[in-house]
The first five atom37 places (N, CA, C, CB, O) and aatype in JSON, in Angstrom:
{
  "aatype": [12, 0, 9, 9, 10, 16, 6, 11, 0, 0, 15, 5, 9, 11, 11, 5, 10, 6, 11, 1, 7, 11, 7, 9, 7, 10, 11, 10, 7, 19, 11, 11, 15, 7, 4, 15, 7, 18, 0, 18, 0, 10, 6, 18, 0, 3, 5, 10, 5, 6, 3, 6, 16, 19, 13, 6, 6, 8, 7, 19, 11, 10, 9, 19, 11, 5, 6, 3, 10, 14, 18, 9, 3, 7, 12, 6, 10, 3, 18, 1, 1, 6, 7, 9, 2, 6, 0, 13, 1, 13, 2, 2, 14, 2, 19, 11, 0, 16, 4, 7, 4, 7, 6, 15, 13, 15, 19],
  "atom_mask": [
    [1, 1, 1, 1, 1],
    [1, 1, 1, 1, 1],
    [1, 1, 1, 1, 1],
    [1, 1, 1, 1, 1],
    [1, 1, 1, 1, 1],
    [1, 1, 1, 1, 1],
    [1, 1, 1, 1, 1],
    [1, 1, 1, 1, 1],
    [1, 1, 1, 1, 1],
    [1, 1, 1, 1, 1],
    [1, 1, 1, 1, 1],
    [1, 1, 1, 1, 1],
    [1, 1, 1, 1, 1],
    [1, 1, 1, 1, 1],
    [1, 1, 1, 1, 1],
    [1, 1, 1, 1, 1],
    [1, 1, 1, 1, 1],
    [1, 1, 1, 1, 1],
    [1, 1, 1, 1, 1],
    [1, 1, 1, 1, 1],
    [1, 1, 1, 0, 1],
    [1, 1, 1, 1, 1],
    [1, 1, 1, 0, 1],
    [1, 1, 1, 1, 1],
    [1, 1, 1, 0, 1],
    [1, 1, 1, 1, 1],
    [1, 1, 1, 1, 1],
    [1, 1, 1, 1, 1],
    [1, 1, 1, 0, 1],
    [1, 1, 1, 1, 1],
    [1, 1, 1, 1, 1],
    [1, 1, 1, 1, 1],
    [1, 1, 1, 1, 1],
    [1, 1, 1, 0, 1],
    [1, 1, 1, 1, 1],
    [1, 1, 1, 1, 1],
    [1, 1, 1, 0, 1],
    [1, 1, 1, 1, 1],
    [1, 1, 1, 1, 1],
    [1, 1, 1, 1, 1],
    [1, 1, 1, 1, 1],
    [1, 1, 1, 1, 1],
    [1, 1, 1, 1, 1],
    [1, 1, 1, 1, 1],
    [1, 1, 1, 1, 1],
    [1, 1, 1, 1, 1],
    [1, 1, 1, 1, 1],
    [1, 1, 1, 1, 1],
    [1, 1, 1, 1, 1],
    [1, 1, 1, 1, 1],
    [1, 1, 1, 1, 1],
    [1, 1, 1, 1, 1],
    [1, 1, 1, 1, 1],
    [1, 1, 1, 1, 1],
    [1, 1, 1, 1, 1],
    [1, 1, 1, 1, 1],
    [1, 1, 1, 1, 1],
    [1, 1, 1, 1, 1],
    [1, 1, 1, 0, 1],
    [1, 1, 1, 1, 1],
    [1, 1, 1, 1, 1],
    [1, 1, 1, 1, 1],
    [1, 1, 1, 1, 1],
    [1, 1, 1, 1, 1],
    [1, 1, 1, 1, 1],
    [1, 1, 1, 1, 1],
    [1, 1, 1, 1, 1],
    [1, 1, 1, 1, 1],
    [1, 1, 1, 1, 1],
    [1, 1, 1, 1, 1],
    [1, 1, 1, 1, 1],
    [1, 1, 1, 1, 1],
    [1, 1, 1, 1, 1],
    [1, 1, 1, 0, 1],
    [1, 1, 1, 1, 1],
    [1, 1, 1, 1, 1],
    [1, 1, 1, 1, 1],
    [1, 1, 1, 1, 1],
    [1, 1, 1, 1, 1],
    [1, 1, 1, 1, 1],
    [1, 1, 1, 1, 1],
    [1, 1, 1, 1, 1],
    [1, 1, 1, 0, 1],
    [1, 1, 1, 1, 1],
    [1, 1, 1, 1, 1],
    [1, 1, 1, 1, 1],
    [1, 1, 1, 1, 1],
    [1, 1, 1, 1, 1],
    [1, 1, 1, 1, 1],
    [1, 1, 1, 1, 1],
    [1, 1, 1, 1, 1],
    [1, 1, 1, 1, 1],
    [1, 1, 1, 1, 1],
    [1, 1, 1, 1, 1],
    [1, 1, 1, 1, 1],
    [1, 1, 1, 1, 1],
    [1, 1, 1, 1, 1],
    [1, 1, 1, 1, 1],
    [1, 1, 1, 1, 1],
    [1, 1, 1, 0, 1],
    [1, 1, 1, 1, 1],
    [1, 1, 1, 0, 1],
    [1, 1, 1, 1, 1],
    [1, 1, 1, 1, 1],
    [1, 1, 1, 1, 1],
    [1, 1, 1, 1, 1],
    [1, 1, 1, 1, 1]
  ],
  "atom_positions": [
    [[109.01, 97.13, 89.87], [107.87, 96.49, 90.5], [106.84, 96.15, 89.43], [107.26, 97.4, 91.61], [106.54, 96.96, 88.55]],
    [[106.32, 94.94, 89.51], [105.33, 94.53, 88.51], [104.37, 93.51, 89.11], [106.03, 93.94, 87.27], [104.72, 92.71, 89.97]],
    [[103.15, 93.58, 88.62], [102.13, 92.58, 88.94], [101.51, 92.18, 87.61], [101.05, 93.13, 89.97], [101.16, 93.03, 86.8]],
    [[101.37, 90.89, 87.4], [100.82, 90.36, 86.16], [99.36, 90.01, 86.37], [101.63, 89.12, 85.67], [98.99, 89.38, 87.36]],
    [[98.55, 90.42, 85.43], [97.11, 90.14, 85.46], [96.8, 89.26, 84.26], [96.25, 91.47, 85.45], [97.01, 89.68, 83.12]],
    [[96.31, 88.05, 84.49], [96.0, 87.16, 83.37], [94.73, 87.62, 82.67], [95.85, 85.71, 83.84], [93.95, 88.4, 83.22]],
    [[94.53, 87.14, 81.45], [93.32, 87.49, 80.7], [92.06, 87.03, 81.44], [93.35, 86.87, 79.3], [91.05, 87.74, 81.45]],
    [[92.12, 85.85, 82.06], [90.95, 85.34, 82.79], [90.63, 86.23, 83.98], [91.2, 83.9, 83.26], [89.46, 86.5, 84.25]],
    [[91.65, 86.67, 84.69], [91.42, 87.56, 85.84], [90.87, 88.9, 85.38], [92.73, 87.76, 86.65], [89.95, 89.44, 85.99]],
    [[91.43, 89.43, 84.3], [90.97, 90.72, 83.77], [89.51, 90.62, 83.33], [91.85, 91.16, 82.59], [88.72, 91.53, 83.59]],
    [[89.16, 89.53, 82.68], [87.78, 89.33, 82.23], [86.82, 89.3, 83.42], [87.66, 88.04, 81.43], [85.73, 89.88, 83.36]],
    [[87.21, 88.62, 84.48], [86.36, 88.54, 85.67], [86.21, 89.89, 86.34], [86.93, 87.52, 86.66], [85.13, 90.25, 86.79]],
    [[87.3, 90.64, 86.41], [87.25, 91.97, 87.02], [86.32, 92.86, 86.21], [88.66, 92.59, 87.11], [85.5, 93.59, 86.78]],
    [[86.43, 92.82, 84.88], [85.53, 93.6, 84.01], [84.07, 93.25, 84.29], [85.87, 93.35, 82.53], [83.23, 94.14, 84.41]],
    [[83.78, 91.96, 84.37], [82.4, 91.52, 84.63], [81.89, 92.06, 85.96], [82.31, 89.98, 84.63], [80.76, 92.53, 86.05]],
    [[82.73, 91.99, 86.99], [82.31, 92.44, 88.32], [82.09, 93.95, 88.34], [83.35, 92.05, 89.36], [81.14, 94.43, 88.97]],
    [[82.96, 94.71, 87.66], [82.79, 96.16, 87.62], [81.53, 96.54, 86.84], [84.01, 96.82, 86.99], [80.82, 97.46, 87.23]],
    [[81.27, 95.83, 85.73], [80.05, 96.1, 84.96], [78.8, 95.79, 85.77], [80.05, 95.28, 83.66], [77.83, 96.54, 85.74]],
    [[78.83, 94.69, 86.49], [77.69, 94.3, 87.33], [77.46, 95.34, 88.43], [77.91, 92.9, 87.95], [76.32, 95.68, 88.76]],
    [[78.55, 95.84, 88.99], [78.48, 96.85, 90.05], [77.99, 98.19, 89.5], [79.85, 97.02, 90.72], [77.3, 98.93, 90.2]],
    [[78.35, 98.49, 88.25], [77.89, 99.72, 87.62], [78.78, 100.93, 87.82], [0.0, 0.0, 0.0], [78.47, 102.01, 87.33]],
    [[79.89, 100.76, 88.52], [80.84, 101.86, 88.71], [82.17, 101.3, 89.18], [80.3, 102.9, 89.72], [82.27, 100.13, 89.55]],
    [[83.19, 102.15, 89.16], [84.52, 101.76, 89.62], [85.56, 101.93, 88.53], [0.0, 0.0, 0.0], [85.27, 101.76, 87.34]],
    [[86.78, 102.26, 88.95], [87.87, 102.43, 88.0], [88.75, 101.19, 87.89], [88.72, 103.63, 88.38], [89.55, 101.08, 86.97]],
    [[88.61, 100.27, 88.83], [89.43, 99.07, 88.83], [89.26, 98.29, 90.12], [0.0, 0.0, 0.0], [88.29, 98.46, 90.86]],
    [[90.24, 97.43, 90.37], [90.23, 96.59, 91.56], [91.46, 96.89, 92.39], [90.17, 95.08, 91.17], [92.57, 96.93, 91.87]],
    [[91.27, 97.09, 93.7], [92.4, 97.3, 94.61], [92.86, 95.95, 95.14], [92.01, 98.26, 95.79], [92.06, 95.12, 95.57]],
    [[94.17, 95.75, 95.11], [94.8, 94.55, 95.64], [95.76, 94.98, 96.72], [95.51, 93.73, 94.53], [96.58, 95.87, 96.5]],
    [[95.68, 94.36, 97.87], [96.58, 94.7, 98.96], [96.8, 93.52, 99.88], [0.0, 0.0, 0.0], [96.32, 92.42, 99.63]],
    [[97.53, 93.77, 100.94], [97.75, 92.76, 101.98], [97.36, 93.37, 103.32], [99.23, 92.27, 102.0], [97.43, 94.58, 103.52]],
    [[96.94, 92.49, 104.22], [96.62, 92.93, 105.58], [97.14, 91.88, 106.54], [95.07, 93.15, 105.76], [97.25, 90.7, 106.2]],
    [[97.45, 92.31, 107.75], [97.9, 91.36, 108.77], [96.71, 90.51, 109.17], [98.51, 92.1, 110.01], [95.65, 91.02, 109.55]],
    [[96.91, 89.19, 109.06], [95.78, 88.3, 109.32], [96.26, 86.85, 109.36], [94.69, 88.47, 108.25], [97.33, 86.52, 108.84]],
    [[95.46, 86.02, 109.96], [95.71, 84.57, 109.93], [96.9, 84.14, 110.75], [0.0, 0.0, 0.0], [97.54, 84.93, 111.43]],
    [[97.16, 82.85, 110.65], [98.23, 82.26, 111.46], [99.61, 82.42, 110.84], [97.94, 80.8, 111.67], [100.61, 82.22, 111.52]],
    [[99.69, 82.78, 109.56], [100.99, 82.95, 108.91], [101.43, 84.4, 108.79], [100.95, 82.33, 107.54], [102.59, 84.66, 108.47]],
    [[100.55, 85.35, 109.05], [100.96, 86.73, 109.08], [100.2, 87.69, 108.18], [0.0, 0.0, 0.0], [99.81, 88.77, 108.64]],
    [[99.96, 87.33, 106.9], [99.32, 88.24, 105.96], [98.26, 87.52, 105.15], [100.35, 88.87, 105.03], [98.32, 86.3, 104.95]],
    [[97.29, 88.29, 104.69], [96.25, 87.78, 103.79], [96.04, 88.81, 102.69], [94.91, 87.47, 104.55], [96.28, 90.0, 102.89]],
    [[95.58, 88.35, 101.55], [95.29, 89.26, 100.44], [93.96, 89.94, 100.69], [95.27, 88.51, 99.09], [93.04, 89.37, 101.28]],
    [[93.86, 91.19, 100.23], [92.63, 91.95, 100.35], [92.27, 92.5, 98.97], [92.77, 93.11, 101.39], [93.1, 93.12, 98.3]],
    [[91.04, 92.25, 98.55], [90.53, 92.76, 97.28], [89.31, 93.62, 97.54], [90.2, 91.61, 96.3], [88.45, 93.25, 98.34]],
    [[89.23, 94.76, 96.87], [88.05, 95.61, 96.96], [87.96, 96.46, 95.71], [88.09, 96.49, 98.24], [88.95, 96.62, 94.99]],
    [[86.8, 97.0, 95.45], [86.61, 97.87, 94.3], [87.3, 99.2, 94.54], [85.1, 98.09, 94.02], [87.4, 99.67, 95.67]],
    [[87.79, 99.8, 93.46], [88.4, 101.12, 93.53], [87.52, 102.11, 92.78], [89.85, 101.11, 92.95], [87.23, 101.92, 91.59]],
    [[87.09, 103.15, 93.46], [86.29, 104.19, 92.83], [87.11, 105.43, 92.49], [85.14, 104.57, 93.73], [86.72, 106.24, 91.66]],
    [[88.26, 105.56, 93.15], [89.16, 106.67, 92.86], [90.58, 106.26, 93.22], [88.74, 107.93, 93.64], [90.79, 105.32, 93.97]],
    [[91.54, 106.98, 92.68], [92.95, 106.7, 92.89], [93.5, 107.63, 93.97], [93.74, 106.86, 91.58], [93.26, 108.84, 93.94]],
    [[94.23, 107.06, 94.91], [94.87, 107.83, 95.97], [96.32, 108.12, 95.59], [94.79, 107.08, 97.33], [96.89, 107.43, 94.75]],
    [[96.92, 109.13, 96.21], [98.3, 109.51, 95.9], [99.31, 108.4, 96.18], [98.68, 110.73, 96.69], [100.32, 108.29, 95.48]],
    [[99.05, 107.58, 97.2], [100.01, 106.55, 97.59], [99.75, 105.21, 96.89], [99.96, 106.35, 99.09], [100.17, 104.16, 97.39]],
    [[99.06, 105.23, 95.75], [98.73, 104.0, 95.04], [99.38, 103.96, 93.66], [97.21, 103.86, 94.9], [99.56, 104.99, 93.0]],
    [[99.73, 102.75, 93.24], [100.32, 102.5, 91.93], [99.31, 101.75, 91.09], [101.65, 101.71, 92.04], [98.61, 100.87, 91.59]],
    [[99.22, 102.09, 89.8], [98.27, 101.44, 88.9], [99.02, 100.51, 87.94], [97.46, 102.49, 88.12], [99.99, 100.91, 87.31]],
    [[98.54, 99.28, 87.85], [99.01, 98.32, 86.87], [97.83, 98.08, 85.94], [99.54, 96.97, 87.54], [96.73, 97.78, 86.4]],
    [[98.07, 98.2, 84.64], [96.97, 98.03, 83.7], [97.33, 96.98, 82.66], [96.62, 99.35, 83.01], [98.34, 97.09, 81.98]],
    [[96.48, 95.96, 82.55], [96.64, 94.91, 81.56], [95.27, 94.49, 81.07], [97.43, 93.7, 82.14], [94.31, 94.45, 81.84]],
    [[95.19, 94.17, 79.79], [93.94, 93.68, 79.19], [92.78, 94.64, 79.44], [93.6, 92.3, 79.74], [91.63, 94.2, 79.57]],
    [[93.07, 95.94, 79.51], [92.03, 96.95, 79.67], [91.49, 97.08, 81.09], [0.0, 0.0, 0.0], [90.44, 97.68, 81.29]],
    [[92.19, 96.51, 82.07], [91.73, 96.55, 83.46], [92.82, 97.16, 84.34], [91.36, 95.12, 83.96], [94.01, 96.89, 84.16]],
    [[92.4, 97.99, 85.29], [93.34, 98.6, 86.23], [93.34, 97.82, 87.54], [92.97, 100.08, 86.49], [92.3, 97.54, 88.12]],
    [[94.55, 97.48, 87.97], [94.77, 96.86, 89.27], [95.54, 97.88, 90.08], [95.56, 95.48, 89.14], [96.62, 98.32, 89.68]],
    [[95.0, 98.27, 91.23], [95.54, 99.37, 92.03], [96.11, 98.81, 93.33], [94.45, 100.44, 92.32], [95.46, 98.05, 94.04]],
    [[97.35, 99.22, 93.65], [98.06, 98.7, 94.82], [98.66, 99.86, 95.6], [99.16, 97.69, 94.4], [99.28, 100.75, 95.02]],
    [[98.49, 99.84, 96.93], [99.16, 100.82, 97.78], [100.65, 100.57, 97.71], [98.64, 100.75, 99.27], [101.1, 99.42, 97.71]],
    [[101.42, 101.64, 97.65], [102.87, 101.51, 97.53], [103.49, 100.72, 98.68], [103.5, 102.88, 97.45], [104.48, 100.02, 98.49]],
    [[102.92, 100.83, 99.87], [103.46, 100.1, 101.03], [103.25, 98.59, 100.92], [102.82, 100.61, 102.31], [103.95, 97.83, 101.59]],
    [[102.3, 98.14, 100.08], [102.04, 96.71, 99.89], [102.88, 96.09, 98.77], [100.58, 96.5, 99.6], [102.99, 94.87, 98.69]],
    [[103.48, 96.92, 97.92], [104.22, 96.4, 96.77], [105.33, 95.41, 97.12], [104.81, 97.55, 96.02], [105.46, 94.4, 96.42]],
    [[106.13, 95.64, 98.15], [107.19, 94.67, 98.44], [106.67, 93.25, 98.73], [108.0, 95.14, 99.61], [107.39, 92.28, 98.51]],
    [[105.45, 93.13, 99.22], [104.88, 91.82, 99.55], [104.34, 91.09, 98.33], [103.78, 91.99, 100.57], [104.22, 89.86, 98.34]],
    [[104.0, 91.84, 97.27], [103.35, 91.22, 96.12], [104.06, 91.5, 94.79], [101.93, 91.69, 96.03], [103.52, 91.19, 93.73]],
    [[105.25, 92.07, 94.84], [105.99, 92.35, 93.61], [106.26, 91.05, 92.86], [107.33, 93.08, 93.94], [106.73, 90.07, 93.44]],
    [[105.95, 91.05, 91.57], [106.17, 89.87, 90.74], [105.03, 88.88, 90.76], [0.0, 0.0, 0.0], [105.11, 87.83, 90.11]],
    [[103.96, 89.18, 91.48], [102.83, 88.27, 91.6], [102.0, 88.23, 90.33], [101.96, 88.68, 92.78], [101.89, 89.21, 89.6]],
    [[101.43, 87.07, 90.07], [100.47, 86.91, 88.99], [99.09, 86.7, 89.62], [100.85, 85.7, 88.04], [98.9, 85.83, 90.46]],
    [[98.13, 87.53, 89.2], [96.75, 87.38, 89.65], [96.0, 86.66, 88.55], [96.08, 88.76, 90.0], [95.92, 87.15, 87.42]],
    [[95.46, 85.5, 88.88], [94.75, 84.66, 87.91], [93.34, 84.41, 88.43], [95.5, 83.32, 87.66], [93.04, 84.69, 89.59]],
    [[92.49, 83.87, 87.58], [91.13, 83.49, 87.97], [90.89, 82.11, 87.41], [90.06, 84.53, 87.47], [91.03, 81.9, 86.2]],
    [[90.52, 81.17, 88.27], [90.34, 79.79, 87.84], [89.03, 79.22, 88.3], [91.47, 78.94, 88.35], [88.49, 79.57, 89.35]],
    [[88.54, 78.33, 87.48], [87.35, 77.55, 87.82], [87.8, 76.1, 87.94], [86.21, 77.71, 86.74], [88.37, 75.53, 87.01]],
    [[87.53, 75.5, 89.1], [87.88, 74.1, 89.35], [86.63, 73.41, 89.86], [89.07, 73.96, 90.37], [86.24, 73.59, 91.02]],
    [[86.0, 72.62, 89.0], [84.73, 72.0, 89.37], [83.68, 73.07, 89.54], [0.0, 0.0, 0.0], [83.45, 73.87, 88.64]],
    [[83.03, 73.08, 90.7], [82.0, 74.1, 90.95], [82.57, 75.33, 91.65], [80.88, 73.5, 91.8], [81.85, 76.3, 91.89]],
    [[83.85, 75.3, 91.97], [84.49, 76.43, 92.64], [85.21, 77.33, 91.63], [85.48, 75.93, 93.71], [85.83, 76.85, 90.68]],
    [[85.11, 78.62, 91.86], [85.86, 79.58, 91.06], [86.33, 80.7, 91.96], [85.01, 80.12, 89.88], [85.6, 81.15, 92.85]],
    [[87.57, 81.15, 91.72], [88.13, 82.18, 92.59], [89.4, 82.76, 91.98], [88.43, 81.62, 93.98], [90.0, 82.18, 91.08]],
    [[89.79, 83.93, 92.5], [91.07, 84.49, 92.12], [92.17, 83.65, 92.75], [91.18, 85.99, 92.56], [92.02, 83.14, 93.87]],
    [[93.27, 83.5, 92.03], [94.44, 82.77, 92.52], [95.61, 83.73, 92.54], [94.75, 81.52, 91.64], [95.84, 84.48, 91.59]],
    [[96.36, 83.7, 93.63], [97.49, 84.59, 93.84], [98.77, 83.78, 93.72], [97.4, 85.3, 95.21], [99.12, 83.03, 94.63]],
    [[99.47, 83.92, 92.62], [100.75, 83.22, 92.4], [101.87, 84.19, 92.73], [100.87, 82.69, 90.91], [102.36, 84.93, 91.88]],
    [[102.27, 84.17, 94.0], [103.18, 85.16, 94.56], [104.55, 84.54, 94.82], [102.6, 85.76, 95.85], [104.67, 83.66, 95.68]],
    [[105.6, 84.98, 94.1], [106.94, 84.42, 94.3], [107.58, 84.81, 95.63], [107.83, 84.85, 93.18], [108.61, 84.24, 96.0]],
    [[107.01, 85.76, 96.35], [107.56, 86.22, 97.63], [107.13, 85.37, 98.81], [107.15, 87.65, 97.87], [107.7, 85.49, 99.9]],
    [[106.14, 84.52, 98.62], [105.61, 83.72, 99.73], [106.61, 82.64, 100.13], [104.26, 83.08, 99.33], [107.09, 81.87, 99.3]],
    [[106.91, 82.62, 101.41], [107.83, 81.62, 101.96], [107.09, 80.47, 102.63], [108.78, 82.27, 102.97], [107.6, 79.35, 102.69]],
    [[105.88, 80.75, 103.13], [105.08, 79.71, 103.79], [103.61, 80.14, 103.79], [105.57, 79.46, 105.25], [103.3, 81.33, 103.75]],
    [[102.74, 79.15, 103.83], [101.3, 79.42, 103.95], [100.75, 78.61, 105.11], [100.54, 79.07, 102.62], [101.36, 77.63, 105.55]],
    [[99.59, 79.03, 105.6], [98.96, 78.29, 106.67], [98.24, 77.08, 106.08], [97.98, 79.19, 107.49], [98.07, 77.0, 104.86]],
    [[97.81, 76.17, 106.91], [97.15, 74.95, 106.47], [95.85, 75.19, 105.73], [0.0, 0.0, 0.0], [95.51, 74.43, 104.82]],
    [[95.14, 76.23, 106.09], [93.86, 76.5, 105.42], [94.03, 77.31, 104.14], [92.92, 77.23, 106.36], [93.08, 77.45, 103.37]],
    [[95.23, 77.83, 103.9], [95.5, 78.57, 102.67], [95.04, 80.01, 102.7], [0.0, 0.0, 0.0], [95.1, 80.69, 101.68]],
    [[94.58, 80.51, 103.84], [94.08, 81.88, 103.93], [95.15, 82.92, 104.17], [93.07, 81.96, 105.0], [94.94, 84.09, 103.86]],
    [[96.29, 82.53, 104.72], [97.32, 83.52, 105.02], [98.69, 83.01, 104.58], [97.32, 83.85, 106.52], [98.88, 81.82, 104.3]],
    [[99.65, 83.94, 104.53], [100.99, 83.62, 104.06], [102.02, 84.44, 104.8], [101.11, 83.85, 102.55], [101.68, 85.42, 105.47]],
    [[103.28, 84.03, 104.68], [104.39, 84.82, 105.23], [105.42, 85.04, 104.12], [105.04, 84.11, 106.47], [105.53, 84.27, 103.18]],
    [[106.16, 86.14, 104.28], [107.19, 86.48, 103.28], [108.54, 86.53, 103.93], [106.88, 87.82, 102.59], [109.54, 86.8, 103.25]]
  ]
}
């Protein structure tokens, strides 16, 4: 199981954690949502739970619950700026379909 974190995504996570003033990393998961079935969930991680796996790249920890790994295994987390918009991008090889608004996906 692997998740790739680009340098741009790692840099953004570092900035957000520094601005927040605490945290060990960023939690990445999936939740049932939207018209296609699942949506990505991001939140700060202040501590590590027993059922979580840590991926570390570029000095940043990305924390994932073990039950979410099959949905995001092999995914690349990137951060892009396009015009005035900037956001994390989820390049997930497991996605079979997405909804029209791009908020949810199915595997």
